[in-house]
N, CA, C, O and the ligand as a Tripos MOL2 file, in Angstrom:
@<TRIPOS>MOLECULE
protein
  309   307    78     0     0
PROTEIN
NO_CHARGES

@<TRIPOS>ATOM
      1 N         108.0550  112.5180   96.7330 N.3       1 MET1
      2 CA        108.6280  113.4100   95.9320 C.3       1 MET1
      3 C         107.7940  114.7920   95.8190 C.2       1 MET1
      4 O         107.4820  115.2320   94.7130 O.2       1 MET1
      5 N         107.4800  115.3900   96.9080 N.am      2 ASN2
      6 CA        106.5450  116.5240   96.9380 C.3       2 ASN2
      7 C         107.2300  117.7550   96.0350 C.2       2 ASN2
      8 O         106.5690  118.5670   95.3880 O.2       2 ASN2
      9 N         108.5680  117.7310   96.1150 N.am      3 GLU3
     10 CA        109.1560  118.9540   95.2840 C.3       3 GLU3
     11 C         108.8330  118.8920   93.8470 C.2       3 GLU3
     12 O         108.8980  119.9210   93.1740 O.2       3 GLU3
     13 N         108.4960  117.7820   93.3320 N.am      4 MET4
     14 CA        108.0060  117.6230   91.8230 C.3       4 MET4
     15 C         106.6700  118.4140   91.7580 C.2       4 MET4
     16 O         106.3530  118.9100   90.6770 O.2       4 MET4
     17 N         105.9730  118.5450   92.7000 N.am      5 TRP5
     18 CA        104.5950  119.1630   92.7010 C.3       5 TRP5
     19 C         104.5250  120.6160   93.0600 C.2       5 TRP5
     20 O         103.4530  121.2220   93.0720 O.2       5 TRP5
     21 N         105.5500  121.1130   93.3210 N.am      6 ILE6
     22 CA        105.6680  122.6270   93.9730 C.3       6 ILE6
     23 C         104.7540  123.5760   93.0360 C.2       6 ILE6
     24 O         103.8470  124.2890   93.4660 O.2       6 ILE6
     25 N         105.1200  123.4710   91.7740 N.am      7 LYS7
     26 CA        104.2740  124.3510   90.7760 C.3       7 LYS7
     27 C         102.6260  124.2110   90.9920 C.2       7 LYS7
     28 O         101.8080  125.1320   91.0050 O.2       7 LYS7
     29 N         102.3950  122.8460   91.1520 N.am      8 ASN8
     30 CA        101.0470  122.5970   91.0410 C.3       8 ASN8
     31 C         100.3880  123.0410   92.5140 C.2       8 ASN8
     32 O          99.2350  123.4730   92.5150 O.2       8 ASN8
     33 N         101.0700  122.9400   93.6640 N.am      9 ILE9
     34 CA        100.7560  123.3410   94.8460 C.3       9 ILE9
     35 C         100.4860  124.8800   94.9090 C.2       9 ILE9
     36 O          99.6400  125.4030   95.6340 O.2       9 ILE9
     37 N         101.3310  125.5360   94.0380 N.am     10 GLU10
     38 CA        101.2260  127.0300   93.8880 C.3      10 GLU10
     39 C          99.9760  127.3410   92.9590 C.2      10 GLU10
     40 O          99.3160  128.3610   93.1590 O.2      10 GLU10
     41 N          99.6830  126.5260   92.0260 N.am     11 ASN11
     42 CA         98.4870  126.6830   91.2030 C.3      11 ASN11
     43 C          97.2210  126.5670   91.9790 C.2      11 ASN11
     44 O          96.2600  127.3000   91.7440 O.2      11 ASN11
     45 N          97.2150  125.6730   92.8800 N.am     12 ILE12
     46 CA         96.0620  125.3680   93.7230 C.3      12 ILE12
     47 C          95.9090  126.5360   94.6340 C.2      12 ILE12
     48 O          94.7840  126.9740   94.8780 O.2      12 ILE12
     49 N          96.9210  127.0340   95.1210 N.am     13 SER13
     50 CA         96.7600  128.2260   96.0850 C.3      13 SER13
     51 C          96.3800  129.6180   95.3260 C.2      13 SER13
     52 O          95.8910  130.5790   95.9190 O.2      13 SER13
     53 N          96.6380  129.5960   94.0970 N.am     14 ILE14
     54 CA         96.3530  130.8740   93.3100 C.3      14 ILE14
     55 C          94.9940  130.7010   92.7410 C.2      14 ILE14
     56 O          94.1810  131.6080   92.9180 O.2      14 ILE14
     57 N          94.6120  129.5090   91.9940 N.am     15 ASN15
     58 CA         93.2800  129.5100   91.3600 C.3      15 ASN15
     59 C          92.5420  128.1440   91.5880 C.2      15 ASN15
     60 O          91.6250  127.8110   90.8370 O.2      15 ASN15
     61 N          92.9300  127.4010   92.5780 N.am     16 ASN16
     62 CA         92.2240  126.1930   92.7740 C.3      16 ASN16
     63 C          92.3070  125.2520   91.5730 C.2      16 ASN16
     64 O          91.3360  124.5240   91.3650 O.2      16 ASN16
     65 N          93.2660  125.1960   90.8370 N.am     17 GLU17
     66 CA         93.4850  124.2820   89.6700 C.3      17 GLU17
     67 C          94.8950  123.7290   89.8560 C.2      17 GLU17
     68 O          95.8180  124.4540   90.2290 O.2      17 GLU17
     69 N          95.0400  122.4700   89.5960 N.am     18 VAL18
     70 CA         96.2960  121.7770   89.7640 C.3      18 VAL18
     71 C          97.1730  121.9630   88.5270 C.2      18 VAL18
     72 O          98.3900  122.0930   88.6540 O.2      18 VAL18
     73 N          96.6020  121.9760   87.3870 N.am     19 GLY19
     74 CA         97.4850  122.3250   86.2630 C.3      19 GLY19
     75 C          98.0460  121.0190   85.6870 C.2      19 GLY19
     76 O          97.5800  119.9230   85.9960 O.2      19 GLY19
     77 N          99.0080  121.1750   84.8860 N.am     20 GLU20
     78 CA         99.7670  120.0750   84.2230 C.3      20 GLU20
     79 C         100.5810  119.1200   85.1140 C.2      20 GLU20
     80 O         101.3430  119.5500   85.9810 O.2      20 GLU20
     81 N         100.4140  117.9340   84.8950 N.am     21 CYS21
     82 CA        101.1330  116.9170   85.7840 C.3      21 CYS21
     83 C         102.6820  117.0530   85.4610 C.2      21 CYS21
     84 O         103.0670  117.0460   84.2920 O.2      21 CYS21
     85 N         103.5130  117.1690   86.4690 N.am     22 PRO22
     86 CA        104.9180  117.2200   86.4030 C.3      22 PRO22
     87 C         105.6360  115.9920   85.8540 C.2      22 PRO22
     88 O         106.8000  116.0460   85.4580 O.2      22 PRO22
     89 N         104.9000  114.8870   85.8450 N.am     23 PHE23
     90 CA        105.4900  113.6750   85.2650 C.3      23 PHE23
     91 C         105.1440  113.3540   83.8220 C.2      23 PHE23
     92 O         105.9960  112.9780   83.0170 O.2      23 PHE23
     93 N         103.8050  113.5230   83.5140 N.am     24 CYS24
     94 CA        103.4340  113.1210   82.1780 C.3      24 CYS24
     95 C         102.9290  114.1960   81.2660 C.2      24 CYS24
     96 O         102.5710  114.0040   80.1040 O.2      24 CYS24
     97 N         102.9320  115.4080   81.9290 N.am     25 CYS25
     98 CA        102.2800  116.7000   81.3580 C.3      25 CYS25
     99 C         100.8400  116.5680   81.0110 C.2      25 CYS25
    100 O         100.3940  117.3710   80.1910 O.2      25 CYS25
    101 N         100.0430  115.6600   81.5220 N.am     26 SER26
    102 CA         98.5990  115.5290   81.3180 C.3      26 SER26
    103 C          97.8710  116.7060   82.1010 C.2      26 SER26
    104 O          98.3610  117.1440   83.1420 O.2      26 SER26
    105 N          96.8330  117.1440   81.6380 N.am     27 ASN27
    106 CA         96.0820  118.1400   82.2900 C.3      27 ASN27
    107 C          94.8180  117.3710   83.1790 C.2      27 ASN27
    108 O          93.9450  118.0010   83.7750 O.2      27 ASN27
    109 N          94.9010  116.1220   83.1400 N.am     28 ASP28
    110 CA         93.8240  115.3950   83.7590 C.3      28 ASP28
    111 C          94.3120  115.2110   85.1760 C.2      28 ASP28
    112 O          94.6830  114.0970   85.5460 O.2      28 ASP28
    113 N          94.3290  116.2660   85.9950 N.am     29 THR29
    114 CA         94.6930  116.2000   87.3690 C.3      29 THR29
    115 C          93.6740  116.6810   88.3620 C.2      29 THR29
    116 O          92.7530  117.4050   87.9840 O.2      29 THR29
    117 N          93.7930  116.3240   89.5700 N.am     30 ASN30
    118 CA         92.7380  116.6780   90.5520 C.3      30 ASN30
    119 C          93.5040  116.7150   91.9610 C.2      30 ASN30
    120 O          94.6620  116.3490   92.1610 O.2      30 ASN30
    121 N          92.6470  117.2100   92.8420 N.am     31 TYR31
    122 CA         93.0470  117.2080   94.2070 C.3      31 TYR31
    123 C          91.9330  117.0840   95.1640 C.2      31 TYR31
    124 O          90.7760  117.2910   94.7960 O.2      31 TYR31
    125 N          92.2510  116.7270   96.4810 N.am     32 CYS32
    126 CA         91.2450  116.6550   97.4540 C.3      32 CYS32
    127 C          91.9590  117.0610   98.8110 C.2      32 CYS32
    128 O          93.1000  116.7380   99.1420 O.2      32 CYS32
    129 N          91.0790  117.8160   99.5160 N.am     33 ASP33
    130 CA         91.4640  118.2170  100.9390 C.3      33 ASP33
    131 C          90.6330  117.2590  101.8170 C.2      33 ASP33
    132 O          89.4240  117.1040  101.6400 O.2      33 ASP33
    133 N          91.3390  116.6270  102.7690 N.am     34 VAL34
    134 CA         90.5840  115.8410  103.6630 C.3      34 VAL34
    135 C          90.7100  116.4260  105.1420 C.2      34 VAL34
    136 O          91.8190  116.6900  105.6060 O.2      34 VAL34
    137 N          89.5880  116.6110  105.8320 N.am     35 GLU35
    138 CA         89.7580  117.0400  107.1660 C.3      35 GLU35
    139 C          89.8700  115.8350  108.0540 C.2      35 GLU35
    140 O          89.2090  114.8080  107.9000 O.2      35 GLU35
    141 N          90.7970  116.0500  109.0370 N.am     36 VAL36
    142 CA         91.1160  114.9750  110.0290 C.3      36 VAL36
    143 C          90.6070  115.3570  111.3280 C.2      36 VAL36
    144 O          89.9140  114.5610  111.9610 O.2      36 VAL36
    145 N          90.9230  116.6480  111.8410 N.am     37 ASN37
    146 CA         90.2710  117.0820  112.9900 C.3      37 ASN37
    147 C          90.2730  118.6620  113.0490 C.2      37 ASN37
    148 O          91.2310  119.2470  112.5420 O.2      37 ASN37
    149 N          89.4110  119.2760  113.5510 N.am     38 ASN38
    150 CA         89.3730  120.5080  114.1100 C.3      38 ASN38
    151 C          90.0780  121.6690  112.9080 C.2      38 ASN38
    152 O          90.9900  122.4780  113.0810 O.2      38 ASN38
    153 N          89.3370  121.4080  111.7840 N.am     39 GLY39
    154 CA         89.8590  122.4110  110.7400 C.3      39 GLY39
    155 C          91.1630  122.1680  110.0450 C.2      39 GLY39
    156 O          91.5700  122.8940  109.1380 O.2      39 GLY39
    157 N          91.8280  121.0840  110.5170 N.am     40 TYR40
    158 CA         93.1050  120.6430  109.7700 C.3      40 TYR40
    159 C          92.9810  119.3610  109.1680 C.2      40 TYR40
    160 O          92.0990  118.5690  109.4970 O.2      40 TYR40
    161 N          93.9010  119.1150  108.2300 N.am     41 GLY41
    162 CA         93.8810  117.8570  107.5900 C.3      41 GLY41
    163 C          94.8470  117.6370  106.5690 C.2      41 GLY41
    164 O          95.9250  118.2050  106.7470 O.2      41 GLY41
    165 N          94.7170  116.9390  105.5260 N.am     42 TYR42
    166 CA         95.7440  116.8230  104.5170 C.3      42 TYR42
    167 C          95.1660  116.9720  103.1000 C.2      42 TYR42
    168 O          93.9630  116.9210  102.8460 O.2      42 TYR42
    169 N          96.1390  117.1580  102.2140 N.am     43 GLU43
    170 CA         95.6330  117.2720  100.7760 C.3      43 GLU43
    171 C          96.3970  116.1580   99.9070 C.2      43 GLU43
    172 O          97.5650  115.8160  100.0920 O.2      43 GLU43
    173 N          95.6240  115.7090   99.0340 N.am     44 ILE44
    174 CA         96.2570  114.8280   97.9730 C.3      44 ILE44
    175 C          96.1230  115.4380   96.6900 C.2      44 ILE44
    176 O          95.0410  115.9380   96.3820 O.2      44 ILE44
    177 N          97.0240  115.4570   95.9590 N.am     45 ILE45
    178 CA         97.2010  115.9480   94.5450 C.3      45 ILE45
    179 C          97.4650  114.8030   93.6790 C.2      45 ILE45
    180 O          98.3350  114.0140   94.0470 O.2      45 ILE45
    181 N          96.8310  114.5890   92.5590 N.am     46 TRP46
    182 CA         97.1730  113.4310   91.7210 C.3      46 TRP46
    183 C          96.8350  113.6750   90.2390 C.2      46 TRP46
    184 O          96.0220  114.5010   89.8240 O.2      46 TRP46
    185 N          97.5250  112.8950   89.5620 N.am     47 CYS47
    186 CA         97.2420  112.8460   88.0400 C.3      47 CYS47
    187 C          96.5090  111.5000   87.6480 C.2      47 CYS47
    188 O          96.9810  110.3940   87.9110 O.2      47 CYS47
    189 N          95.4040  111.6880   87.0450 N.am     48 ASN48
    190 CA         94.5430  110.4890   86.6250 C.3      48 ASN48
    191 C          95.1430  109.7530   85.3710 C.2      48 ASN48
    192 O          94.7460  108.6320   85.0540 O.2      48 ASN48
    193 N          96.0740  110.3980   84.7000 N.am     49 ASN49
    194 CA         96.6730  109.6800   83.6610 C.3      49 ASN49
    195 C          97.8340  108.7500   84.0220 C.2      49 ASN49
    196 O          97.8740  107.6130   83.5510 O.2      49 ASN49
    197 N          98.8000  109.2210   84.8690 N.am     50 CYS50
    198 CA         99.9670  108.4180   85.2210 C.3      50 CYS50
    199 C          99.8910  107.9220   86.5990 C.2      50 CYS50
    200 O         100.6810  107.0880   87.0410 O.2      50 CYS50
    201 N          98.8450  108.4910   87.3350 N.am     51 LYS51
    202 CA         98.5620  108.0030   88.7240 C.3      51 LYS51
    203 C          99.6900  108.5180   89.7850 C.2      51 LYS51
    204 O          99.6730  108.1020   90.9440 O.2      51 LYS51
    205 N         100.5710  109.3500   89.3740 N.am     52 ASN52
    206 CA        101.5090  109.7940   90.3580 C.3      52 ASN52
    207 C         100.8030  110.8400   91.1690 C.2      52 ASN52
    208 O          99.9640  111.6050   90.6930 O.2      52 ASN52
    209 N         101.2380  110.8270   92.5770 N.am     53 ALA53
    210 CA        100.3870  111.5990   93.4210 C.3      53 ALA53
    211 C         101.3420  112.2490   94.6040 C.2      53 ALA53
    212 O         102.4820  111.8230   94.7900 O.2      53 ALA53
    213 N         100.8230  113.2200   95.3130 N.am     54 CYS54
    214 CA        101.5400  113.7770   96.2630 C.3      54 CYS54
    215 C         100.6190  114.0220   97.5750 C.2      54 CYS54
    216 O          99.4330  114.3260   97.4550 O.2      54 CYS54
    217 N         101.2380  113.8700   98.8140 N.am     55 HIS55
    218 CA        100.5770  113.9360   99.9870 C.3      55 HIS55
    219 C         101.0890  115.1080  100.7700 C.2      55 HIS55
    220 O         102.2850  115.2570  101.0190 O.2      55 HIS55
    221 N         100.0580  116.0130  101.1840 N.am     56 ILE56
    222 CA        100.6340  117.3000  101.9650 C.3      56 ILE56
    223 C          99.9760  117.1820  103.2920 C.2      56 ILE56
    224 O          98.7470  117.1450  103.3400 O.2      56 ILE56
    225 N         100.6410  117.1250  104.2960 N.am     57 SER57
    226 CA        100.1350  117.0350  105.7010 C.3      57 SER57
    227 C          99.9380  118.5280  106.3010 C.2      57 SER57
    228 O         100.4950  119.5410  105.8790 O.2      57 SER57
    229 N          99.0970  118.4490  107.2920 N.am     58 ARG58
    230 CA         98.7080  119.6220  108.1170 C.3      58 ARG58
    231 C          98.3750  120.8310  107.2270 C.2      58 ARG58
    232 O          99.0690  121.8450  107.3060 O.2      58 ARG58
    233 N          97.4150  120.7590  106.4490 N.am     59 ILE59
    234 CA         96.7850  121.9600  105.7150 C.3      59 ILE59
    235 C          95.6370  122.3970  106.6350 C.2      59 ILE59
    236 O          95.1390  121.6850  107.5070 O.2      59 ILE59
    237 N          95.2900  123.6080  106.3470 N.am     60 LYS60
    238 CA         94.0440  124.1700  106.9440 C.3      60 LYS60
    239 C          92.8370  124.0260  106.1070 C.2      60 LYS60
    240 O          92.8570  124.5450  104.9910 O.2      60 LYS60
    241 N          91.7690  123.3770  106.5110 N.am     61 ILE61
    242 CA         90.6400  123.1710  105.7880 C.3      61 ILE61
    243 C          89.6660  124.4490  106.0210 C.2      61 ILE61
    244 O          89.3520  124.8430  107.1440 O.2      61 ILE61
    245 N          89.2370  125.0330  104.8290 N.am     62 THR62
    246 CA         88.4490  126.1780  104.8690 C.3      62 THR62
    247 C          87.2050  125.9160  103.9560 C.2      62 THR62
    248 O          87.0030  124.8360  103.4000 O.2      62 THR62
    249 N          86.3410  127.0810  103.8490 N.am     63 ALA63
    250 CA         85.0780  126.8100  103.0710 C.3      63 ALA63
    251 C          85.4820  126.6600  101.5670 C.2      63 ALA63
    252 O          84.7020  126.1920  100.7370 O.2      63 ALA63
    253 N          86.6980  127.0680  101.2780 N.am     64 GLN64
    254 CA         87.1370  127.0670   99.8230 C.3      64 GLN64
    255 C          87.7780  125.6790   99.5480 C.2      64 GLN64
    256 O          88.0840  125.3680   98.3970 O.2      64 GLN64
    257 N          87.9700  124.8990  100.5290 N.am     65 SER65
    258 CA         88.6300  123.6360  100.3020 C.3      65 SER65
    259 C          87.9150  122.7430   99.4370 C.2      65 SER65
    260 O          86.6860  122.6900   99.3920 O.2      65 SER65
    261 N          88.7770  121.9700   98.6790 N.am     66 HIS66
    262 CA         88.2270  120.9540   97.7530 C.3      66 HIS66
    263 C          88.0380  119.5960   98.3750 C.2      66 HIS66
    264 O          88.9320  118.7510   98.3360 O.2      66 HIS66
    265 N          86.8430  119.3850   98.9640 N.am     67 THR67
    266 CA         86.5950  118.2150   99.8690 C.3      67 THR67
    267 C          85.7950  117.2590   99.0650 C.2      67 THR67
    268 O          85.5210  117.5630   97.9040 O.2      67 THR67
    269 N          85.3810  116.0990   99.5830 N.am     68 ASN68
    270 CA         84.4280  115.2220   98.9490 C.3      68 ASN68
    271 C          84.7040  114.6770   97.4330 C.2      68 ASN68
    272 O          83.7900  114.3330   96.6840 O.2      68 ASN68
    273 N          85.9220  114.6500   97.1250 N.am     69 ILE69
    274 CA         86.3770  114.2820   95.8190 C.3      69 ILE69
    275 C          86.7100  112.7580   96.0260 C.2      69 ILE69
    276 O          87.2710  112.4160   97.0670 O.2      69 ILE69
    277 N          86.3600  111.7790   95.0040 N.am     70 ASN70
    278 CA         86.8170  110.5160   95.1390 C.3      70 ASN70
    279 C          88.3130  110.4090   94.7570 C.2      70 ASN70
    280 O          88.6950  110.7740   93.6450 O.2      70 ASN70
    281 N          89.1120  109.9320   95.6370 N.am     71 ILE71
    282 CA         90.5330  109.8000   95.4840 C.3      71 ILE71
    283 C          90.7620  108.3100   94.8880 C.2      71 ILE71
    284 O          90.3130  107.3190   95.4640 O.2      71 ILE71
    285 N          91.4820  108.2420   93.7150 N.am     72 PRO72
    286 CA         91.7010  106.9560   93.1030 C.3      72 PRO72
    287 C          92.4590  106.0850   94.0870 C.2      72 PRO72
    288 O          93.2750  106.5930   94.8560 O.2      72 PRO72
    289 N          92.2180  104.8410   94.0800 N.am     73 LYS73
    290 CA         92.9580  103.8920   94.9860 C.3      73 LYS73
    291 C          94.3600  103.4220   94.6400 C.2      73 LYS73
    292 O          95.1450  102.9190   95.4430 O.2      73 LYS73
    293 N          94.5990  103.6600   93.2590 N.am     74 ASP74
    294 CA         95.9450  103.1400   92.6850 C.3      74 ASP74
    295 C          96.9100  104.2280   92.5860 C.2      74 ASP74
    296 O          97.7040  104.2080   91.6460 O.2      74 ASP74
    297 N          96.9400  105.1650   93.4280 N.am     75 LEU75
    298 CA         97.9640  106.2430   93.1470 C.3      75 LEU75
    299 C          99.3700  105.8510   93.6990 C.2      75 LEU75
    300 O          99.5130  105.0830   94.6500 O.2      75 LEU75
    301 N         100.3430  106.4120   93.0600 N.am     76 LYS76
    302 CA        101.7070  106.1690   93.3500 C.3      76 LYS76
    303 C         102.3660  107.4570   94.0300 C.2      76 LYS76
    304 O         102.5050  108.5310   93.4450 O.2      76 LYS76
    305 N         102.7340  107.2110   95.2860 N.am     77 PHE77
    306 CA        103.2090  108.3740   96.1640 C.3      77 PHE77
    307 C         104.6980  108.3350   96.0850 C.2      77 PHE77
    308 O         105.3700  109.1630   96.7000 O.2      77 PHE77
    309 ZN        100.7190  112.3180   84.9290 Zn       78 ZN78
@<TRIPOS>BOND
     1     1     2 1
     2     2     3 1
     3     3     4 2
     4     3     5 am
     5     5     6 1
     6     6     7 1
     7     7     8 2
     8     7     9 am
     9     9    10 1
    10    10    11 1
    11    11    12 2
    12    11    13 am
    13    13    14 1
    14    14    15 1
    15    15    16 2
    16    15    17 am
    17    17    18 1
    18    18    19 1
    19    19    20 2
    20    19    21 am
    21    21    22 1
    22    22    23 1
    23    23    24 2
    24    23    25 am
    25    25    26 1
    26    26    27 1
    27    27    28 2
    28    27    29 am
    29    29    30 1
    30    30    31 1
    31    31    32 2
    32    31    33 am
    33    33    34 1
    34    34    35 1
    35    35    36 2
    36    35    37 am
    37    37    38 1
    38    38    39 1
    39    39    40 2
    40    39    41 am
    41    41    42 1
    42    42    43 1
    43    43    44 2
    44    43    45 am
    45    45    46 1
    46    46    47 1
    47    47    48 2
    48    47    49 am
    49    49    50 1
    50    50    51 1
    51    51    52 2
    52    51    53 am
    53    53    54 1
    54    54    55 1
    55    55    56 2
    56    55    57 am
    57    57    58 1
    58    58    59 1
    59    59    60 2
    60    59    61 am
    61    61    62 1
    62    62    63 1
    63    63    64 2
    64    63    65 am
    65    65    66 1
    66    66    67 1
    67    67    68 2
    68    67    69 am
    69    69    70 1
    70    70    71 1
    71    71    72 2
    72    71    73 am
    73    73    74 1
    74    74    75 1
    75    75    76 2
    76    75    77 am
    77    77    78 1
    78    78    79 1
    79    79    80 2
    80    79    81 am
    81    81    82 1
    82    82    83 1
    83    83    84 2
    84    83    85 am
    85    85    86 1
    86    86    87 1
    87    87    88 2
    88    87    89 am
    89    89    90 1
    90    90    91 1
    91    91    92 2
    92    91    93 am
    93    93    94 1
    94    94    95 1
    95    95    96 2
    96    95    97 am
    97    97    98 1
    98    98    99 1
    99    99   100 2
   100    99   101 am
   101   101   102 1
   102   102   103 1
   103   103   104 2
   104   103   105 am
   105   105   106 1
   106   106   107 1
   107   107   108 2
   108   107   109 am
   109   109   110 1
   110   110   111 1
   111   111   112 2
   112   111   113 am
   113   113   114 1
   114   114   115 1
   115   115   116 2
   116   115   117 am
   117   117   118 1
   118   118   119 1
   119   119   120 2
   120   119   121 am
   121   121   122 1
   122   122   123 1
   123   123   124 2
   124   123   125 am
   125   125   126 1
   126   126   127 1
   127   127   128 2
   128   127   129 am
   129   129   130 1
   130   130   131 1
   131   131   132 2
   132   131   133 am
   133   133   134 1
   134   134   135 1
   135   135   136 2
   136   135   137 am
   137   137   138 1
   138   138   139 1
   139   139   140 2
   140   139   141 am
   141   141   142 1
   142   142   143 1
   143   143   144 2
   144   143   145 am
   145   145   146 1
   146   146   147 1
   147   147   148 2
   148   147   149 am
   149   149   150 1
   150   150   151 1
   151   151   152 2
   152   151   153 am
   153   153   154 1
   154   154   155 1
   155   155   156 2
   156   155   157 am
   157   157   158 1
   158   158   159 1
   159   159   160 2
   160   159   161 am
   161   161   162 1
   162   162   163 1
   163   163   164 2
   164   163   165 am
   165   165   166 1
   166   166   167 1
   167   167   168 2
   168   167   169 am
   169   169   170 1
   170   170   171 1
   171   171   172 2
   172   171   173 am
   173   173   174 1
   174   174   175 1
   175   175   176 2
   176   175   177 am
   177   177   178 1
   178   178   179 1
   179   179   180 2
   180   179   181 am
   181   181   182 1
   182   182   183 1
   183   183   184 2
   184   183   185 am
   185   185   186 1
   186   186   187 1
   187   187   188 2
   188   187   189 am
   189   189   190 1
   190   190   191 1
   191   191   192 2
   192   191   193 am
   193   193   194 1
   194   194   195 1
   195   195   196 2
   196   195   197 am
   197   197   198 1
   198   198   199 1
   199   199   200 2
   200   199   201 am
   201   201   202 1
   202   202   203 1
   203   203   204 2
   204   203   205 am
   205   205   206 1
   206   206   207 1
   207   207   208 2
   208   207   209 am
   209   209   210 1
   210   210   211 1
   211   211   212 2
   212   211   213 am
   213   213   214 1
   214   214   215 1
   215   215   216 2
   216   215   217 am
   217   217   218 1
   218   218   219 1
   219   219   220 2
   220   219   221 am
   221   221   222 1
   222   222   223 1
   223   223   224 2
   224   223   225 am
   225   225   226 1
   226   226   227 1
   227   227   228 2
   228   227   229 am
   229   229   230 1
   230   230   231 1
   231   231   232 2
   232   231   233 am
   233   233   234 1
   234   234   235 1
   235   235   236 2
   236   235   237 am
   237   237   238 1
   238   238   239 1
   239   239   240 2
   240   239   241 am
   241   241   242 1
   242   242   243 1
   243   243   244 2
   244   243   245 am
   245   245   246 1
   246   246   247 1
   247   247   248 2
   248   247   249 am
   249   249   250 1
   250   250   251 1
   251   251   252 2
   252   251   253 am
   253   253   254 1
   254   254   255 1
   255   255   256 2
   256   255   257 am
   257   257   258 1
   258   258   259 1
   259   259   260 2
   260   259   261 am
   261   261   262 1
   262   262   263 1
   263   263   264 2
   264   263   265 am
   265   265   266 1
   266   266   267 1
   267   267   268 2
   268   267   269 am
   269   269   270 1
   270   270   271 1
   271   271   272 2
   272   271   273 am
   273   273   274 1
   274   274   275 1
   275   275   276 2
   276   275   277 am
   277   277   278 1
   278   278   279 1
   279   279   280 2
   280   279   281 am
   281   281   282 1
   282   282   283 1
   283   283   284 2
   284   283   285 am
   285   285   286 1
   286   286   287 1
   287   287   288 2
   288   287   289 am
   289   289   290 1
   290   290   291 1
   291   291   292 2
   292   291   293 am
   293   293   294 1
   294   294   295 1
   295   295   296 2
   296   295   297 am
   297   297   298 1
   298   298   299 1
   299   299   300 2
   300   299   301 am
   301   301   302 1
   302   302   303 1
   303   303   304 2
   304   303   305 am
   305   305   306 1
   306   306   307 1
   307   307   308 2
@<TRIPOS>SUBSTRUCTURE
     1 MET1         2 RESIDUE 1 A MET
     2 ASN2         6 RESIDUE 1 A ASN
     3 GLU3        10 RESIDUE 1 A GLU
     4 MET4        14 RESIDUE 1 A MET
     5 TRP5        18 RESIDUE 1 A TRP
     6 ILE6        22 RESIDUE 1 A ILE
     7 LYS7        26 RESIDUE 1 A LYS
     8 ASN8        30 RESIDUE 1 A ASN
     9 ILE9        34 RESIDUE 1 A ILE
    10 GLU10       38 RESIDUE 1 A GLU
    11 ASN11       42 RESIDUE 1 A ASN
    12 ILE12       46 RESIDUE 1 A ILE
    13 SER13       50 RESIDUE 1 A SER
    14 ILE14       54 RESIDUE 1 A ILE
    15 ASN15       58 RESIDUE 1 A ASN
    16 ASN16       62 RESIDUE 1 A ASN
    17 GLU17       66 RESIDUE 1 A GLU
    18 VAL18       70 RESIDUE 1 A VAL
    19 GLY19       74 RESIDUE 1 A GLY
    20 GLU20       78 RESIDUE 1 A GLU
    21 CYS21       82 RESIDUE 1 A CYS
    22 PRO22       86 RESIDUE 1 A PRO
    23 PHE23       90 RESIDUE 1 A PHE
    24 CYS24       94 RESIDUE 1 A CYS
    25 CYS25       98 RESIDUE 1 A CYS
    26 SER26      102 RESIDUE 1 A SER
    27 ASN27      106 RESIDUE 1 A ASN
    28 ASP28      110 RESIDUE 1 A ASP
    29 THR29      114 RESIDUE 1 A THR
    30 ASN30      118 RESIDUE 1 A ASN
    31 TYR31      122 RESIDUE 1 A TYR
    32 CYS32      126 RESIDUE 1 A CYS
    33 ASP33      130 RESIDUE 1 A ASP
    34 VAL34      134 RESIDUE 1 A VAL
    35 GLU35      138 RESIDUE 1 A GLU
    36 VAL36      142 RESIDUE 1 A VAL
    37 ASN37      146 RESIDUE 1 A ASN
    38 ASN38      150 RESIDUE 1 A ASN
    39 GLY39      154 RESIDUE 1 A GLY
    40 TYR40      158 RESIDUE 1 A TYR
    41 GLY41      162 RESIDUE 1 A GLY
    42 TYR42      166 RESIDUE 1 A TYR
    43 GLU43      170 RESIDUE 1 A GLU
    44 ILE44      174 RESIDUE 1 A ILE
    45 ILE45      178 RESIDUE 1 A ILE
    46 TRP46      182 RESIDUE 1 A TRP
    47 CYS47      186 RESIDUE 1 A CYS
    48 ASN48      190 RESIDUE 1 A ASN
    49 ASN49      194 RESIDUE 1 A ASN
    50 CYS50      198 RESIDUE 1 A CYS
    51 LYS51      202 RESIDUE 1 A LYS
    52 ASN52      206 RESIDUE 1 A ASN
    53 ALA53      210 RESIDUE 1 A ALA
    54 CYS54      214 RESIDUE 1 A CYS
    55 HIS55      218 RESIDUE 1 A HIS
    56 ILE56      222 RESIDUE 1 A ILE
    57 SER57      226 RESIDUE 1 A SER
    58 ARG58      230 RESIDUE 1 A ARG
    59 ILE59      234 RESIDUE 1 A ILE
    60 LYS60      238 RESIDUE 1 A LYS
    61 ILE61      242 RESIDUE 1 A ILE
    62 THR62      246 RESIDUE 1 A THR
    63 ALA63      250 RESIDUE 1 A ALA
    64 GLN64      254 RESIDUE 1 A GLN
    65 SER65      258 RESIDUE 1 A SER
    66 HIS66      262 RESIDUE 1 A HIS
    67 THR67      266 RESIDUE 1 A THR
    68 ASN68      270 RESIDUE 1 A ASN
    69 ILE69      274 RESIDUE 1 A ILE
    70 ASN70      278 RESIDUE 1 A ASN
    71 ILE71      282 RESIDUE 1 A ILE
    72 PRO72      286 RESIDUE 1 A PRO
    73 LYS73      290 RESIDUE 1 A LYS
    74 ASP74      294 RESIDUE 1 A ASP
    75 LEU75      298 RESIDUE 1 A LEU
    76 LYS76      302 RESIDUE 1 A LYS
    77 PHE77      306 RESIDUE 1 A PHE
    78 ZN78       309 GROUP 0 **** ****
């Protein structure tokens, strides 16, 4: 359900903040960029409160990317 997270994807691109969870309105959200190869990878955005999450494939990894964040194991995609 990536479309639920469109506002959050926009927030990240503007100020590197996920903002309010679109499911439970919690601000306890986070994201992580994972490099797979050659400067490209995927991004996981999630809510620590309700565990809803979204996976975005084929993003470019840059120096501003939010890497090395622990991704919770019990996320719901
Ligand atoms: Zn939530």
